[in-house]
N, C-alpha and C positions, 0 to 999 in steps of 0.2 A: 393465521394459517402458515404452515411451513411452505416455503417456496425458495427456489434457487436465487431469484433476485433479492428476496428479503434476507437471505443468508449473507449476501454480499453487502447489502445495506448495513447489516450488523457488523460485518468486518470493518466497514468504513468507520462506523462509530468507535470501534475498538482502536483503530489506527489513529483517529482524531484524539482519543484519550491518551494514547501512547505519545503522540506529538506534544500534547500539553505537559505531560510528565517530563519528556525530554527537555522542553523549553524551560522547565523549572530549574534545571541544572545549569542554565546559562546566565542567570542574573540573581545572585552573584554566581560566577563561574565555579563549578565543582567538577574538575576533570575526571575524577574517579566515578562519580555518579553519572556524568555525561557518557563515559565509555560504556558503563553498564546499560544505560538507557538506549544508546545507539545499537548495542548488540541485541537488546530485546526488540527494538523496533525492526531491525533487520530480520529477525526470526519471524516476527508477525507478518511483515511484508512478503517474505518468501512463501509462507503458507497461503496467504491471500492471493498472491500472483499465481500460484499453482492452481488454485480453484478457478481463477478467471481464465488464464491462458491455456491450461490443459483441458479444461472441461467446459466451462460456460461459453467463452468466446467462440470456439469452433462450432458449437451447436447453433449459436445465433447466426454466425456467418453463413451457414447453410440455409437459413430461413429468410434472410433479407440482404439485398445488395446494399442498402443503406447501412445496416449493421456492419457489414464487411468493411466498408470504407471507414466508418467511425472507429471500428476496432483497430484498424491499421494505424490511425492517428494516435489513438490512446496507447497502443503498444509502443509506439515511438516515444511517447511521454514517459512510459514506464522505464525505458532504457535511460533516458536523461535523468530522471529522479534517482534511479539507482546509482548513477555516477556521483551525485552529490553525497549520498550515504556512504559509498565506498571511499570517496575522497576523505570524508571526515573520519572514517574508521582507520584509514591508512596512517593518519596522524598518530594514532595510538600504537599502531604496529611497528612503525619505523620512526620513533622520535629521534631527532638529531640533537643530542645533548639536551640542553634546556631551551631549545629554539622553537618550541611550539608557538606558532603565531596565534595567540588567543583571539585577537580581533577577527582574523580571517576564519578561524574555526567557528566562532559564534555567528558570523555573517553567513557562512555556508549552511549551518544548521537552521538558522532562521529562514534562509531562502528555500531550503529543502522542505521545511514545514509548510511554508506558503504555497509552494508548487504542489505538494501532495494534497493539501486541502482544496486548491483550485481544481486539480485533476479529479479528485473524488467527486466534486460537485458536477463537473462536466460529464463524468462517467454516469452519474445518477441521472442526469438530464438526457443524455444522448442514448444510453444503452439500457440501464436498469429499468427506468420507467416504461419505455416502449416495449421492453422485452416481455412484460407481463401479458401483452396482447399477441406477441409472436409465438409464444410457447403454448402448446396444449397442456392440459392438466397432467396427463401421463408422462409426457416428456419433461415437464417441470419437476415432477416428483422423482423421476429417474436421475435428473441432473442434481437435484438436492441430495439424494442418497449418495451419489458418487462424490459430491463435494464435501459431504460430512465425513467421508473417510480421511480427508486431509484435516488434521487437528490444528486448530489455531492455538498457539502457546498462550498460557495464562500470563497476564501482565501484572507485575508487582510495582510498587513505588520505589 
């Protein structure tokens, strides 16, 4: 059945797949592939976050004080995770001659992937699972329809 929480679960699956693809460019390191994969991951996360932050989270925050508090914590995590991604992207935007510190870049990418996976798991446990009981059928359908207007970019390898 189509539902807003199921749509976000699907997004999480796609993000997990994009993280795996990104990690494949780390060992052995392939800077060109890594840059392309980070850009693709950024576009995917941007669309997913719009679905959550602009549509889904505000609707849940109106329904539950618990959801409101959990969402605040999760949104703080979003900001932290985005910083990792933007830091990695900046390496490619402003390389200082040949001084890209590969070890730091790899560690940042691996840390970001770990944090995102942990975050998605927490989000599923704290928000997505319970949300199915907080939303009525009509509200869920309306949220789903609005969220579908935000297209998730197709991921390539």
